[in-house]
C-alpha positions as CSV (number, residue, x, y, z in Angstrom):
1,G,6.2,-12.4,6.0
2,P,5.8,-12.6,2.3
3,H,5.7,-9.2,0.6
4,L,6.5,-7.4,-2.6
5,H,9.3,-4.9,-2.8
6,Y,10.2,-3.1,-5.9
7,E,12.2,0.0,-6.8
8,V,12.3,2.2,-9.9
9,H,15.7,3.4,-11.1
10,E,16.7,5.8,-13.8
11,L,19.3,4.6,-16.3
12,D,21.9,6.5,-14.3
13,G,21.0,4.6,-11.2
14,E,18.9,7.4,-9.5
15,V,16.1,5.9,-7.4
16,L,12.7,7.3,-8.3
17,D,9.5,7.4,-6.2
18,P,7.4,4.6,-7.8
19,M,4.2,6.6,-7.4
20,H,5.6,9.4,-9.6
21,F,6.9,6.9,-12.1
22,L,3.6,5.1,-12.4
23,M,1.4,8.2,-12.2
24,P,3.5,11.2,-13.4
25,D,0.4,13.4,-14.0
26,M,-1.0,13.0,-10.5
27,S,-1.4,16.3,-8.7
28,P,0.1,16.8,-5.2
29,E,-3.4,16.9,-3.7
30,S,-4.5,13.7,-5.4
31,Y,-1.3,12.1,-4.1
32,R,-2.0,13.2,-0.6
33,K,-5.6,11.8,-0.9
34,L,-4.2,8.5,-2.0
35,E,-1.8,8.4,0.9
36,R,-4.6,9.2,3.4
37,R,-6.8,6.4,1.9
38,T,-3.9,4.0,2.0
39,Q,-3.3,4.8,5.7
40,Q,-7.0,4.2,6.4
41,Y,-6.9,0.8,4.6
42,R,-3.8,-0.2,6.5
43,A,-5.4,0.7,9.8
44,N,-8.5,-1.4,8.9
45,L,-6.3,-4.3,8.0
46,E,-4.4,-4.1,11.3
47,E,-7.7,-4.0,13.2
48,D,-8.9,-7.1,11.4
49,A,-5.6,-8.8,12.0
50,A,-5.9,-8.2,15.8
51,L,-9.3,-9.9,16.0
52,P,-9.3,-13.5,17.4
53,Q,-9.5,-16.2,14.7
54,T,-11.8,-19.1,15.2
55,A,-12.3,-22.2,13.0
56,S,-15.8,-21.0,12.1
57,S,-14.6,-17.4,11.1
58,Q,-11.9,-18.9,8.9
59,A,-14.3,-21.2,7.1
60,A,-16.5,-18.2,6.2
61,R,-13.6,-16.4,4.4
């Protein structure tokens, strides 16, 4: 389905991790916390996507 894909490259073509490019001062522990939260959010989204959809539940959104 539709999604956003982007990459960050140095001038010499080296591919950079976008998280380090966008937040270079983030500590390794903060980065790990962010990754854990992201995994939790994704799991919640997957659970919601697995729920049956009815006309009344779609109208409420």
